[in-house]
PDB file of N, H, CA, C and O in Angstrom:
ATOM      1  N   MET A   1      -2.882  22.415 -31.650  1.00  0.00           N
ATOM      2  CA  MET A   1      -1.994  21.141 -31.348  1.00  0.00           C
ATOM      3  C   MET A   1      -3.050  19.681 -32.221  1.00  0.00           C
ATOM      4  O   MET A   1      -4.259  19.485 -32.090  1.00  0.00           O
ATOM      5  N   VAL A   2      -2.435  19.188 -32.743  1.00  0.00           N
ATOM      6  H   VAL A   2      -1.454  19.347 -32.849  1.00  0.00           H
ATOM      7  CA  VAL A   2      -3.000  18.004 -33.388  1.00  0.00           C
ATOM      8  C   VAL A   2      -2.733  16.506 -32.234  1.00  0.00           C
ATOM      9  O   VAL A   2      -1.572  16.284 -31.889  1.00  0.00           O
ATOM     10  N   VAL A   3      -3.595  15.798 -31.842  1.00  0.00           N
ATOM     11  H   VAL A   3      -4.537  15.978 -32.122  1.00  0.00           H
ATOM     12  CA  VAL A   3      -3.242  14.812 -30.698  1.00  0.00           C
ATOM     13  C   VAL A   3      -3.676  13.627 -32.072  1.00  0.00           C
ATOM     14  O   VAL A   3      -4.731  13.584 -32.705  1.00  0.00           O
ATOM     15  N   THR A   4      -2.462  12.764 -32.213  1.00  0.00           N
ATOM     16  H   THR A   4      -1.605  12.800 -31.699  1.00  0.00           H
ATOM     17  CA  THR A   4      -2.534  11.441 -33.203  1.00  0.00           C
ATOM     18  C   THR A   4      -2.792  10.300 -32.623  1.00  0.00           C
ATOM     19  O   THR A   4      -2.475  10.143 -31.444  1.00  0.00           O
ATOM     20  N   THR A   5      -3.362   9.380 -33.286  1.00  0.00           N
ATOM     21  H   THR A   5      -3.619   9.508 -34.243  1.00  0.00           H
ATOM     22  CA  THR A   5      -3.746   8.180 -32.204  1.00  0.00           C
ATOM     23  C   THR A   5      -2.520   7.504 -31.921  1.00  0.00           C
ATOM     24  O   THR A   5      -2.443   6.950 -30.824  1.00  0.00           O
ATOM     25  N   THR A   6      -1.425   7.434 -32.798  1.00  0.00           N
ATOM     26  H   THR A   6      -1.487   7.883 -33.689  1.00  0.00           H
ATOM     27  CA  THR A   6       0.029   6.965 -32.210  1.00  0.00           C
ATOM     28  C   THR A   6       0.370   8.261 -30.914  1.00  0.00           C
ATOM     29  O   THR A   6       0.710   7.962 -29.769  1.00  0.00           O
ATOM     30  N   ASP A   7       0.219   9.465 -31.326  1.00  0.00           N
ATOM     31  H   ASP A   7      -0.057   9.709 -32.256  1.00  0.00           H
ATOM     32  CA  ASP A   7       0.706  10.184 -29.718  1.00  0.00           C
ATOM     33  C   ASP A   7      -0.212   9.474 -28.494  1.00  0.00           C
ATOM     34  O   ASP A   7       0.223   9.419 -27.344  1.00  0.00           O
ATOM     35  N   ALA A   8      -1.426   8.981 -28.843  1.00  0.00           N
ATOM     36  H   ALA A   8      -1.780   9.026 -29.777  1.00  0.00           H
ATOM     37  CA  ALA A   8      -2.386   9.002 -27.549  1.00  0.00           C
ATOM     38  C   ALA A   8      -1.644   7.291 -27.058  1.00  0.00           C
ATOM     39  O   ALA A   8      -1.338   6.938 -25.919  1.00  0.00           O
ATOM     40  N   LEU A   9      -1.516   6.461 -28.397  1.00  0.00           N
ATOM     41  H   LEU A   9      -1.765   6.748 -29.322  1.00  0.00           H
ATOM     42  CA  LEU A   9      -1.269   5.038 -27.705  1.00  0.00           C
ATOM     43  C   LEU A   9       0.417   4.956 -26.951  1.00  0.00           C
ATOM     44  O   LEU A   9       0.661   4.018 -26.192  1.00  0.00           O
ATOM     45  N   TYR A  10       1.371   5.895 -27.219  1.00  0.00           N
ATOM     46  H   TYR A  10       1.173   6.657 -27.836  1.00  0.00           H
ATOM     47  CA  TYR A  10       2.491   6.266 -26.408  1.00  0.00           C
ATOM     48  C   TYR A  10       2.369   6.912 -25.561  1.00  0.00           C
ATOM     49  O   TYR A  10       3.401   6.910 -24.891  1.00  0.00           O
ATOM     50  N   ALA A  11       1.150   7.919 -24.916  1.00  0.00           N
ATOM     51  H   ALA A  11       0.311   7.921 -25.461  1.00  0.00           H
ATOM     52  CA  ALA A  11       1.207   8.105 -23.761  1.00  0.00           C
ATOM     53  C   ALA A  11       0.459   7.003 -22.772  1.00  0.00           C
ATOM     54  O   ALA A  11       0.596   7.024 -21.549  1.00  0.00           O
ATOM     55  N   ILE A  12      -0.166   6.258 -23.323  1.00  0.00           N
ATOM     56  H   ILE A  12      -0.277   6.240 -24.317  1.00  0.00           H
ATOM     57  CA  ILE A  12      -0.569   5.192 -22.918  1.00  0.00           C
ATOM     58  C   ILE A  12       0.227   3.657 -22.436  1.00  0.00           C
ATOM     59  O   ILE A  12       0.049   2.881 -21.497  1.00  0.00           O
ATOM     60  N   ALA A  13       1.074   3.692 -23.483  1.00  0.00           N
ATOM     61  H   ALA A  13       1.219   4.323 -24.245  1.00  0.00           H
ATOM     62  CA  ALA A  13       2.255   3.154 -22.814  1.00  0.00           C
ATOM     63  C   ALA A  13       3.246   3.393 -21.989  1.00  0.00           C
ATOM     64  O   ALA A  13       3.752   2.508 -21.298  1.00  0.00           O
ATOM     65  N   ALA A  14       3.626   4.642 -21.981  1.00  0.00           N
ATOM     66  H   ALA A  14       3.215   5.361 -22.542  1.00  0.00           H
ATOM     67  CA  ALA A  14       4.441   5.237 -21.090  1.00  0.00           C
ATOM     68  C   ALA A  14       3.538   5.066 -19.557  1.00  0.00           C
ATOM     69  O   ALA A  14       4.070   4.589 -18.554  1.00  0.00           O
ATOM     70  N   SER A  15       1.987   5.582 -19.596  1.00  0.00           N
ATOM     71  H   SER A  15       1.556   5.969 -20.411  1.00  0.00           H
ATOM     72  CA  SER A  15       1.621   5.725 -18.419  1.00  0.00           C
ATOM     73  C   SER A  15       1.904   4.145 -17.880  1.00  0.00           C
ATOM     74  O   SER A  15       2.716   4.000 -16.967  1.00  0.00           O
ATOM     75  N   ILE A  16       1.231   2.976 -18.451  1.00  0.00           N
ATOM     76  H   ILE A  16       0.571   3.094 -19.193  1.00  0.00           H
ATOM     77  CA  ILE A  16       1.346   1.589 -18.015  1.00  0.00           C
ATOM     78  C   ILE A  16       2.533   1.122 -17.728  1.00  0.00           C
ATOM     79  O   ILE A  16       2.548   0.089 -17.059  1.00  0.00           O
ATOM     80  N   SER A  17       3.746   1.679 -18.108  1.00  0.00           N
ATOM     81  H   SER A  17       3.733   2.518 -18.652  1.00  0.00           H
ATOM     82  CA  SER A  17       5.184   1.089 -17.928  1.00  0.00           C
ATOM     83  C   SER A  17       5.913   1.835 -16.777  1.00  0.00           C
ATOM     84  O   SER A  17       6.961   1.442 -16.264  1.00  0.00           O
ATOM     85  N   ILE A  18       5.143   3.108 -16.389  1.00  0.00           N
ATOM     86  H   ILE A  18       4.292   3.427 -16.806  1.00  0.00           H
ATOM     87  CA  ILE A  18       5.253   3.815 -14.828  1.00  0.00           C
ATOM     88  C   ILE A  18       4.964   3.362 -14.041  1.00  0.00           C
ATOM     89  O   ILE A  18       5.666   2.986 -13.103  1.00  0.00           O
ATOM     90  N   ALA A  19       3.180   3.197 -14.257  1.00  0.00           N
ATOM     91  H   ALA A  19       2.609   3.503 -15.019  1.00  0.00           H
ATOM     92  CA  ALA A  19       2.485   2.693 -13.075  1.00  0.00           C
ATOM     93  C   ALA A  19       2.934   0.820 -12.680  1.00  0.00           C
ATOM     94  O   ALA A  19       2.869   0.163 -11.641  1.00  0.00           O
ATOM     95  N   GLY A  20       3.268   0.574 -13.745  1.00  0.00           N
ATOM     96  H   GLY A  20       3.320   1.108 -14.589  1.00  0.00           H
ATOM     97  CA  GLY A  20       3.843  -0.904 -13.453  1.00  0.00           C
ATOM     98  C   GLY A  20       4.897  -1.145 -12.392  1.00  0.00           C
ATOM     99  O   GLY A  20       4.887  -1.939 -11.452  1.00  0.00           O
ATOM    100  N   GLY A  21       6.147   0.064 -12.917  1.00  0.00           N
ATOM    101  H   GLY A  21       6.155   0.709 -13.681  1.00  0.00           H
ATOM    102  CA  GLY A  21       7.132  -0.082 -11.960  1.00  0.00           C
ATOM    103  C   GLY A  21       7.055   0.348 -10.948  1.00  0.00           C
ATOM    104  O   GLY A  21       7.929   0.008 -10.151  1.00  0.00           O
ATOM    105  N   LEU A  22       6.060   1.229 -10.515  1.00  0.00           N
ATOM    106  H   LEU A  22       5.350   1.506 -11.162  1.00  0.00           H
ATOM    107  CA  LEU A  22       5.813   1.868  -9.618  1.00  0.00           C
ATOM    108  C   LEU A  22       4.679   0.608  -8.442  1.00  0.00           C
ATOM    109  O   LEU A  22       4.703   0.539  -7.213  1.00  0.00           O
ATOM    110  N   ILE A  23       4.011  -0.026  -9.208  1.00  0.00           N
ATOM    111  H   ILE A  23       3.992   0.030 -10.207  1.00  0.00           H
ATOM    112  CA  ILE A  23       3.116  -1.142  -8.288  1.00  0.00           C
ATOM    113  C   ILE A  23       4.232  -2.044  -7.808  1.00  0.00           C
ATOM    114  O   ILE A  23       4.386  -2.270  -6.608  1.00  0.00           O
ATOM    115  N   GLY A  24       5.062  -2.593  -8.805  1.00  0.00           N
ATOM    116  H   GLY A  24       4.937  -2.410  -9.780  1.00  0.00           H
ATOM    117  CA  GLY A  24       5.935  -3.676  -8.408  1.00  0.00           C
ATOM    118  C   GLY A  24       7.292  -3.143  -7.327  1.00  0.00           C
ATOM    119  O   GLY A  24       7.991  -3.909  -6.664  1.00  0.00           O
ATOM    120  N   THR A  25       7.408  -1.716  -7.376  1.00  0.00           N
ATOM    121  H   THR A  25       6.841  -1.093  -7.914  1.00  0.00           H
ATOM    122  CA  THR A  25       8.108  -1.596  -6.024  1.00  0.00           C
ATOM    123  C   THR A  25       7.631  -1.530  -5.133  1.00  0.00           C
ATOM    124  O   THR A  25       8.410  -1.647  -4.187  1.00  0.00           O
ATOM    125  N   GLY A  26       6.409  -1.353  -4.812  1.00  0.00           N
ATOM    126  H   GLY A  26       5.777  -1.257  -5.581  1.00  0.00           H
ATOM    127  CA  GLY A  26       5.390  -1.419  -3.464  1.00  0.00           C
ATOM    128  C   GLY A  26       5.381  -2.655  -3.188  1.00  0.00           C
ATOM    129  O   GLY A  26       5.817  -3.117  -2.134  1.00  0.00           O
ATOM    130  N   MET A  27       4.681  -3.584  -4.485  1.00  0.00           N
ATOM    131  H   MET A  27       4.326  -3.209  -5.341  1.00  0.00           H
ATOM    132  CA  MET A  27       4.928  -5.126  -3.847  1.00  0.00           C
ATOM    133  C   MET A  27       6.119  -5.604  -3.002  1.00  0.00           C
ATOM    134  O   MET A  27       6.212  -6.144  -1.900  1.00  0.00           O
ATOM    135  N   ALA A  28       7.324  -5.047  -4.288  1.00  0.00           N
ATOM    136  H   ALA A  28       7.248  -4.608  -5.183  1.00  0.00           H
ATOM    137  CA  ALA A  28       8.793  -5.784  -3.173  1.00  0.00           C
ATOM    138  C   ALA A  28       8.820  -5.140  -1.936  1.00  0.00           C
ATOM    139  O   ALA A  28       8.983  -5.839  -0.936  1.00  0.00           O
ATOM    140  N   GLN A  29       8.677  -3.824  -1.811  1.00  0.00           N
ATOM    141  H   GLN A  29       8.544  -3.256  -2.623  1.00  0.00           H
ATOM    142  CA  GLN A  29       8.725  -3.219  -0.452  1.00  0.00           C
ATOM    143  C   GLN A  29       7.810  -3.856   0.918  1.00  0.00           C
ATOM    144  O   GLN A  29       8.299  -4.070   2.027  1.00  0.00           O
ATOM    145  N   GLN A  30       6.676  -4.041   0.610  1.00  0.00           N
ATOM    146  H   GLN A  30       6.279  -3.867  -0.290  1.00  0.00           H
ATOM    147  CA  GLN A  30       5.893  -4.615   1.140  1.00  0.00           C
ATOM    148  C   GLN A  30       6.368  -5.841   2.162  1.00  0.00           C
ATOM    149  O   GLN A  30       6.162  -5.832   3.375  1.00  0.00           O
ATOM    150  N   GLY A  31       7.090  -6.970   1.375  1.00  0.00           N
ATOM    151  H   GLY A  31       7.257  -6.978   0.389  1.00  0.00           H
ATOM    152  CA  GLY A  31       7.516  -8.151   2.016  1.00  0.00           C
ATOM    153  C   GLY A  31       8.787  -7.767   2.499  1.00  0.00           C
ATOM    154  O   GLY A  31       8.968  -8.420   3.527  1.00  0.00           O
ATOM    155  N   ILE A  32       9.832  -6.982   2.262  1.00  0.00           N
ATOM    156  H   ILE A  32       9.685  -6.451   1.428  1.00  0.00           H
ATOM    157  CA  ILE A  32      10.705  -6.716   2.497  1.00  0.00           C
ATOM    158  C   ILE A  32      11.084  -5.618   4.070  1.00  0.00           C
ATOM    159  O   ILE A  32      12.013  -5.488   4.866  1.00  0.00           O
ATOM    160  N   GLY A  33       9.875  -5.093   3.864  1.00  0.00           N
ATOM    161  H   GLY A  33       9.120  -5.199   3.217  1.00  0.00           H
ATOM    162  CA  GLY A  33       9.975  -4.078   4.794  1.00  0.00           C
ATOM    163  C   GLY A  33       9.072  -4.423   6.408  1.00  0.00           C
ATOM    164  O   GLY A  33       9.050  -3.602   7.324  1.00  0.00           O
ATOM    165  N   ALA A  34       8.461  -5.641   6.463  1.00  0.00           N
ATOM    166  H   ALA A  34       8.479  -6.309   5.719  1.00  0.00           H
ATOM    167  CA  ALA A  34       7.985  -5.924   7.480  1.00  0.00           C
ATOM    168  C   ALA A  34       8.619  -7.205   8.147  1.00  0.00           C
ATOM    169  O   ALA A  34       8.435  -7.483   9.332  1.00  0.00           O
ATOM    170  N   ALA A  35       9.641  -8.218   6.983  1.00  0.00           N
ATOM    171  H   ALA A  35       9.790  -7.992   6.020  1.00  0.00           H
ATOM    172  CA  ALA A  35      10.542  -8.586   7.546  1.00  0.00           C
ATOM    173  C   ALA A  35      11.765  -7.864   7.987  1.00  0.00           C
ATOM    174  O   ALA A  35      12.511  -8.354   8.835  1.00  0.00           O
ATOM    175  N   GLY A  36      11.934  -6.993   7.567  1.00  0.00           N
ATOM    176  H   GLY A  36      11.328  -6.594   6.878  1.00  0.00           H
ATOM    177  CA  GLY A  36      12.853  -5.980   7.890  1.00  0.00           C
ATOM    178  C   GLY A  36      13.203  -5.484   9.343  1.00  0.00           C
ATOM    179  O   GLY A  36      14.227  -5.409  10.023  1.00  0.00           O
ATOM    180  N   MET A  37      11.528  -5.104   9.537  1.00  0.00           N
ATOM    181  H   MET A  37      10.697  -5.165   8.985  1.00  0.00           H
ATOM    182  CA  MET A  37      11.225  -4.405  10.998  1.00  0.00           C
ATOM    183  C   MET A  37      11.582  -5.326  11.914  1.00  0.00           C
ATOM    184  O   MET A  37      12.175  -4.892  12.902  1.00  0.00           O
ATOM    185  N   GLY A  38      11.346  -6.654  11.837  1.00  0.00           N
ATOM    186  H   GLY A  38      10.864  -7.007  11.035  1.00  0.00           H
ATOM    187  CA  GLY A  38      11.511  -7.716  12.611  1.00  0.00           C
ATOM    188  C   GLY A  38      13.257  -8.098  12.684  1.00  0.00           C
ATOM    189  O   GLY A  38      13.907  -8.407  13.682  1.00  0.00           O
ATOM    190  N   ILE A  39      13.635  -7.981  11.526  1.00  0.00           N
ATOM    191  H   ILE A  39      13.107  -7.730  10.715  1.00  0.00           H
ATOM    192  CA  ILE A  39      15.114  -8.292  11.544  1.00  0.00           C
ATOM    193  C   ILE A  39      15.636  -7.243  12.908  1.00  0.00           C
ATOM    194  O   ILE A  39      16.270  -7.762  13.826  1.00  0.00           O
ATOM    195  N   ILE A  40      15.351  -5.951  12.931  1.00  0.00           N
ATOM    196  H   ILE A  40      14.836  -5.529  12.185  1.00  0.00           H
ATOM    197  CA  ILE A  40      16.050  -4.925  13.083  1.00  0.00           C
ATOM    198  C   ILE A  40      15.671  -4.992  14.387  1.00  0.00           C
ATOM    199  O   ILE A  40      16.493  -4.826  15.288  1.00  0.00           O
ATOM    200  N   ALA A  41      14.021  -5.313  14.683  1.00  0.00           N
ATOM    201  H   ALA A  41      13.353  -5.448  13.951  1.00  0.00           H
ATOM    202  CA  ALA A  41      13.900  -5.210  16.289  1.00  0.00           C
ATOM    203  C   ALA A  41      14.667  -6.511  16.948  1.00  0.00           C
ATOM    204  O   ALA A  41      14.408  -6.370  18.143  1.00  0.00           O
ATOM    205  N   GLU A  42      15.543  -7.814  16.813  1.00  0.00           N
ATOM    206  H   GLU A  42      15.753  -7.929  15.842  1.00  0.00           H
ATOM    207  CA  GLU A  42      15.584  -8.627  17.084  1.00  0.00           C
ATOM    208  C   GLU A  42      17.443  -7.945  17.226  1.00  0.00           C
ATOM    209  O   GLU A  42      17.958  -7.784  18.333  1.00  0.00           O
ATOM    210  N   LYS A  43      18.212  -7.627  15.873  1.00  0.00           N
ATOM    211  H   LYS A  43      17.793  -7.758  14.974  1.00  0.00           H
ATOM    212  CA  LYS A  43      19.223  -7.439  16.166  1.00  0.00           C
ATOM    213  C   LYS A  43      19.412  -6.059  15.250  1.00  0.00           C
ATOM    214  O   LYS A  43      19.368  -6.030  14.020  1.00  0.00           O
ATOM    215  N   PRO A  44      19.623  -4.964  16.103  1.00  0.00           N
ATOM    216  CA  PRO A  44      19.528  -3.412  15.773  1.00  0.00           C
ATOM    217  C   PRO A  44      20.836  -3.011  14.694  1.00  0.00           C
ATOM    218  O   PRO A  44      20.989  -1.912  14.161  1.00  0.00           O
ATOM    219  N   GLU A  45      21.638  -4.098  14.549  1.00  0.00           N
ATOM    220  H   GLU A  45      21.514  -4.991  14.981  1.00  0.00           H
ATOM    221  CA  GLU A  45      23.391  -3.794  14.399  1.00  0.00           C
ATOM    222  C   GLU A  45      22.867  -4.024  12.831  1.00  0.00           C
ATOM    223  O   GLU A  45      23.559  -3.447  11.993  1.00  0.00           O
ATOM    224  N   LYS A  46      21.890  -4.687  12.395  1.00  0.00           N
ATOM    225  H   LYS A  46      21.328  -5.156  13.076  1.00  0.00           H
ATOM    226  CA  LYS A  46      21.779  -5.600  11.094  1.00  0.00           C
ATOM    227  C   LYS A  46      20.927  -3.811  10.262  1.00  0.00           C
ATOM    228  O   LYS A  46      20.406  -4.046   9.171  1.00  0.00           O
ATOM    229  N   PHE A  47      20.875  -3.090  10.481  1.00  0.00           N
ATOM    230  H   PHE A  47      21.297  -2.900  11.367  1.00  0.00           H
ATOM    231  CA  PHE A  47      20.309  -1.681  10.265  1.00  0.00           C
ATOM    232  C   PHE A  47      20.649  -1.400   8.646  1.00  0.00           C
ATOM    233  O   PHE A  47      19.842  -1.384   7.717  1.00  0.00           O
ATOM    234  N   GLY A  48      21.584  -1.261   8.617  1.00  0.00           N
ATOM    235  H   GLY A  48      22.240  -1.274   9.372  1.00  0.00           H
ATOM    236  CA  GLY A  48      22.697  -1.121   7.096  1.00  0.00           C
ATOM    237  C   GLY A  48      22.408  -2.332   6.383  1.00  0.00           C
ATOM    238  O   GLY A  48      21.838  -2.271   5.294  1.00  0.00           O
ATOM    239  N   GLN A  49      22.679  -3.208   6.791  1.00  0.00           N
ATOM    240  H   GLN A  49      23.142  -3.258   7.675  1.00  0.00           H
ATOM    241  CA  GLN A  49      22.021  -4.565   5.594  1.00  0.00           C
ATOM    242  C   GLN A  49      20.611  -4.724   5.320  1.00  0.00           C
ATOM    243  O   GLN A  49      20.252  -5.490   4.426  1.00  0.00           O
ATOM    244  N   VAL A  50      19.708  -4.010   6.070  1.00  0.00           N
ATOM    245  H   VAL A  50      19.999  -3.388   6.797  1.00  0.00           H
ATOM    246  CA  VAL A  50      18.400  -4.275   5.956  1.00  0.00           C
ATOM    247  C   VAL A  50      17.836  -3.077   4.997  1.00  0.00           C
ATOM    248  O   VAL A  50      16.972  -3.144   4.124  1.00  0.00           O
ATOM    249  N   LEU A  51      18.529  -2.072   5.400  1.00  0.00           N
ATOM    250  H   LEU A  51      19.232  -2.018   6.110  1.00  0.00           H
ATOM    251  CA  LEU A  51      18.451  -0.783   4.638  1.00  0.00           C
ATOM    252  C   LEU A  51      18.696  -0.717   3.358  1.00  0.00           C
ATOM    253  O   LEU A  51      18.067  -0.033   2.551  1.00  0.00           O
ATOM    254  N   PHE A  52      20.077  -1.780   3.015  1.00  0.00           N
ATOM    255  H   PHE A  52      20.588  -2.336   3.670  1.00  0.00           H
ATOM    256  CA  PHE A  52      20.331  -1.840   1.774  1.00  0.00           C
ATOM    257  C   PHE A  52      19.072  -2.826   0.658  1.00  0.00           C
ATOM    258  O   PHE A  52      18.783  -2.550  -0.506  1.00  0.00           O
ATOM    259  N   PHE A  53      18.695  -3.632   1.246  1.00  0.00           N
ATOM    260  H   PHE A  53      18.930  -3.857   2.192  1.00  0.00           H
ATOM    261  CA  PHE A  53      17.634  -4.887   1.045  1.00  0.00           C
ATOM    262  C   PHE A  53      16.364  -4.125   0.361  1.00  0.00           C
ATOM    263  O   PHE A  53      15.641  -4.405  -0.595  1.00  0.00           O
ATOM    264  N   PHE A  54      16.436  -2.701   1.562  1.00  0.00           N
ATOM    265  H   PHE A  54      17.023  -2.473   2.339  1.00  0.00           H
ATOM    266  CA  PHE A  54      15.001  -2.138   1.308  1.00  0.00           C
ATOM    267  C   PHE A  54      15.022  -1.545   0.024  1.00  0.00           C
ATOM    268  O   PHE A  54      14.090  -1.806  -0.737  1.00  0.00           O
ATOM    269  N   VAL A  55      15.852  -0.856  -0.314  1.00  0.00           N
ATOM    270  H   VAL A  55      16.609  -0.643   0.304  1.00  0.00           H
ATOM    271  CA  VAL A  55      16.434  -0.113  -1.352  1.00  0.00           C
ATOM    272  C   VAL A  55      16.401  -0.793  -2.701  1.00  0.00           C
ATOM    273  O   VAL A  55      15.831  -0.206  -3.621  1.00  0.00           O
ATOM    274  N   ILE A  56      16.751  -1.538  -2.833  1.00  0.00           N
ATOM    275  H   ILE A  56      17.214  -2.015  -2.086  1.00  0.00           H
ATOM    276  CA  ILE A  56      17.492  -2.165  -3.900  1.00  0.00           C
ATOM    277  C   ILE A  56      15.610  -2.158  -4.879  1.00  0.00           C
ATOM    278  O   ILE A  56      15.494  -1.498  -5.912  1.00  0.00           O
ATOM    279  N   PRO A  57      14.526  -2.883  -4.366  1.00  0.00           N
ATOM    280  CA  PRO A  57      13.687  -2.511  -5.380  1.00  0.00           C
ATOM    281  C   PRO A  57      12.853  -1.257  -5.785  1.00  0.00           C
ATOM    282  O   PRO A  57      11.738  -1.236  -6.305  1.00  0.00           O
ATOM    283  N   GLU A  58      13.745  -0.101  -5.385  1.00  0.00           N
ATOM    284  H   GLU A  58      14.652  -0.118  -4.962  1.00  0.00           H
ATOM    285  CA  GLU A  58      13.585   1.129  -5.855  1.00  0.00           C
ATOM    286  C   GLU A  58      13.788   1.261  -7.273  1.00  0.00           C
ATOM    287  O   GLU A  58      13.254   2.180  -7.895  1.00  0.00           O
ATOM    288  N   THR A  59      14.705   0.192  -7.963  1.00  0.00           N
ATOM    289  H   THR A  59      15.139  -0.555  -7.458  1.00  0.00           H
ATOM    290  CA  THR A  59      15.612   0.245  -9.075  1.00  0.00           C
ATOM    291  C   THR A  59      13.896   0.022  -9.910  1.00  0.00           C
ATOM    292  O   THR A  59      13.548   0.510 -10.985  1.00  0.00           O
ATOM    293  N   LEU A  60      13.311  -0.613  -9.245  1.00  0.00           N
ATOM    294  H   LEU A  60      13.593  -1.009  -8.372  1.00  0.00           H
ATOM    295  CA  LEU A  60      11.772  -1.033 -10.447  1.00  0.00           C
ATOM    296  C   LEU A  60      10.931   0.217 -11.177  1.00  0.00           C
ATOM    297  O   LEU A  60      10.248   0.195 -12.201  1.00  0.00           O
ATOM    298  N   TRP A  61      11.224   1.249 -10.317  1.00  0.00           N
ATOM    299  H   TRP A  61      11.779   1.267  -9.485  1.00  0.00           H
ATOM    300  CA  TRP A  61      10.493   2.676 -10.453  1.00  0.00           C
ATOM    301  C   TRP A  61      11.268   3.524 -11.487  1.00  0.00           C
ATOM    302  O   TRP A  61      10.715   4.238 -12.323  1.00  0.00           O
ATOM    303  N   ILE A  62      12.902   3.341 -11.317  1.00  0.00           N
ATOM    304  H   ILE A  62      13.352   2.761 -10.638  1.00  0.00           H
ATOM    305  CA  ILE A  62      13.285   3.893 -11.640  1.00  0.00           C
ATOM    306  C   ILE A  62      13.584   3.338 -13.660  1.00  0.00           C
ATOM    307  O   ILE A  62      13.806   3.943 -14.709  1.00  0.00           O
ATOM    308  N   LEU A  63      13.473   2.448 -13.400  1.00  0.00           N
ATOM    309  H   LEU A  63      13.293   1.957 -12.548  1.00  0.00           H
ATOM    310  CA  LEU A  63      13.452   1.559 -14.744  1.00  0.00           C
ATOM    311  C   LEU A  63      11.856   2.188 -15.140  1.00  0.00           C
ATOM    312  O   LEU A  63      11.735   3.148 -15.901  1.00  0.00           O
ATOM    313  N   GLY A  64      10.918   1.637 -14.636  1.00  0.00           N
ATOM    314  H   GLY A  64      11.017   0.857 -14.018  1.00  0.00           H
ATOM    315  CA  GLY A  64       9.449   2.288 -15.427  1.00  0.00           C
ATOM    316  C   GLY A  64       9.691   3.629 -15.930  1.00  0.00           C
ATOM    317  O   GLY A  64       9.502   3.919 -17.111  1.00  0.00           O
ATOM    318  N   PHE A  65      10.151   4.541 -14.962  1.00  0.00           N
ATOM    319  H   PHE A  65      10.305   4.305 -14.002  1.00  0.00           H
ATOM    320  CA  PHE A  65      10.422   6.213 -15.289  1.00  0.00           C
ATOM    321  C   PHE A  65      11.117   6.324 -16.875  1.00  0.00           C
ATOM    322  O   PHE A  65      10.847   6.961 -17.893  1.00  0.00           O
ATOM    323  N   VAL A  66      11.902   5.579 -16.571  1.00  0.00           N
ATOM    324  H   VAL A  66      12.121   5.062 -15.743  1.00  0.00           H
ATOM    325  CA  VAL A  66      12.794   5.631 -17.811  1.00  0.00           C
ATOM    326  C   VAL A  66      12.396   5.278 -19.168  1.00  0.00           C
ATOM    327  O   VAL A  66      12.699   5.999 -20.119  1.00  0.00           O
ATOM    328  N   LEU A  67      11.664   4.093 -19.310  1.00  0.00           N
ATOM    329  H   LEU A  67      11.417   3.508 -18.537  1.00  0.00           H
ATOM    330  CA  LEU A  67      11.157   3.516 -20.388  1.00  0.00           C
ATOM    331  C   LEU A  67       9.885   4.180 -20.493  1.00  0.00           C
ATOM    332  O   LEU A  67       9.378   4.040 -21.606  1.00  0.00           O
ATOM    333  N   GLY A  68       9.211   4.864 -19.669  1.00  0.00           N
ATOM    334  H   GLY A  68       9.623   4.978 -18.765  1.00  0.00           H
ATOM    335  CA  GLY A  68       8.331   6.159 -20.003  1.00  0.00           C
ATOM    336  C   GLY A  68       8.528   7.027 -20.679  1.00  0.00           C
ATOM    337  O   GLY A  68       7.867   7.307 -21.679  1.00  0.00           O
ATOM    338  N   LEU A  69       9.653   7.726 -20.179  1.00  0.00           N
ATOM    339  H   LEU A  69      10.190   7.499 -19.367  1.00  0.00           H
ATOM    340  CA  LEU A  69      10.455   8.680 -20.964  1.00  0.00           C
ATOM    341  C   LEU A  69      10.828   8.795 -22.210  1.00  0.00           C
ATOM    342  O   LEU A  69      10.724   9.725 -23.010  1.00  0.00           O
ATOM    343  N   ILE A  70      11.459   7.307 -22.322  1.00  0.00           N
ATOM    344  H   ILE A  70      11.544   6.551 -21.672  1.00  0.00           H
ATOM    345  CA  ILE A  70      11.823   6.868 -24.143  1.00  0.00           C
ATOM    346  C   ILE A  70      10.024   6.847 -25.110  1.00  0.00           C
ATOM    347  O   ILE A  70       9.613   7.333 -26.164  1.00  0.00           O
ATOM    348  N   LEU A  71       9.508   6.114 -24.154  1.00  0.00           N
ATOM    349  H   LEU A  71       9.842   5.720 -23.298  1.00  0.00           H
ATOM    350  CA  LEU A  71       8.366   5.993 -25.280  1.00  0.00           C
ATOM    351  C   LEU A  71       8.055   7.555 -25.251  1.00  0.00           C
ATOM    352  O   LEU A  71       8.927   8.084 -25.939  1.00  0.00           O
ATOM    353  N   LEU A  72       7.355   8.329 -24.848  1.00  0.00           N
ATOM    354  H   LEU A  72       6.646   7.899 -24.289  1.00  0.00           H
ATOM    355  CA  LEU A  72       7.025   9.618 -24.623  1.00  0.00           C
ATOM    356  C   LEU A  72       7.913  10.546 -25.753  1.00  0.00           C
ATOM    357  O   LEU A  72       7.534  11.424 -26.529  1.00  0.00           O
ATOM    358  N   LEU A  73       9.254   9.963 -25.498  1.00  0.00           N
ATOM    359  H   LEU A  73       9.562   9.250 -24.867  1.00  0.00           H
ATOM    360  CA  LEU A  73      10.299  10.917 -26.692  1.00  0.00           C
ATOM    361  C   LEU A  73      10.377  10.418 -27.863  1.00  0.00           C
ATOM    362  O   LEU A  73      10.951  11.091 -28.718  1.00  0.00           O
ATOM    363  N   HIS A  74       9.881   9.244 -28.185  1.00  0.00           N
ATOM    364  H   HIS A  74       9.414   8.698 -27.490  1.00  0.00           H
ATOM    365  CA  HIS A  74       9.744   8.617 -29.408  1.00  0.00           C
ATOM    366  C   HIS A  74      11.574   8.353 -29.792  1.00  0.00           C
ATOM    367  O   HIS A  74      12.233   8.783 -30.739  1.00  0.00           O
ATOM    368  N   VAL A  75      11.987   7.468 -28.608  1.00  0.00           N
ATOM    369  H   VAL A  75      11.452   7.119 -27.839  1.00  0.00           H
ATOM    370  CA  VAL A  75      13.298   7.436 -28.801  1.00  0.00           C
ATOM    371  C   VAL A  75      13.131   6.133 -29.793  1.00  0.00           C
ATOM    372  O   VAL A  75      13.757   5.963 -30.840  1.00  0.00           O
ATOM    373  N   LEU A  76      12.116   5.229 -29.210  1.00  0.00           N
ATOM    374  H   LEU A  76      11.608   5.367 -28.360  1.00  0.00           H
ATOM    375  CA  LEU A  76      12.037   3.731 -29.502  1.00  0.00           C
ATOM    376  C   LEU A  76      11.368   3.798 -30.823  1.00  0.00           C
ATOM    377  O   LEU A  76      11.106   2.763 -31.436  1.00  0.00           O
TER     378      LEU A  76
END
């Protein structure tokens, strides 16, 4: 199997997009999780609302993963 420079660059671009999505998700959930635990400690009935806001940043890693797959499969 011959690996060309273009294939290597696509692999690097895909890994950067996936890593960026994961890092962005972690940074977003860091603040939301800390604030959410404080809200739940004071008002346990807000659990569903806090959980919803905690799950929203998960779309960042999904988008990064999809973009990485698009790059690896040479769709663009």
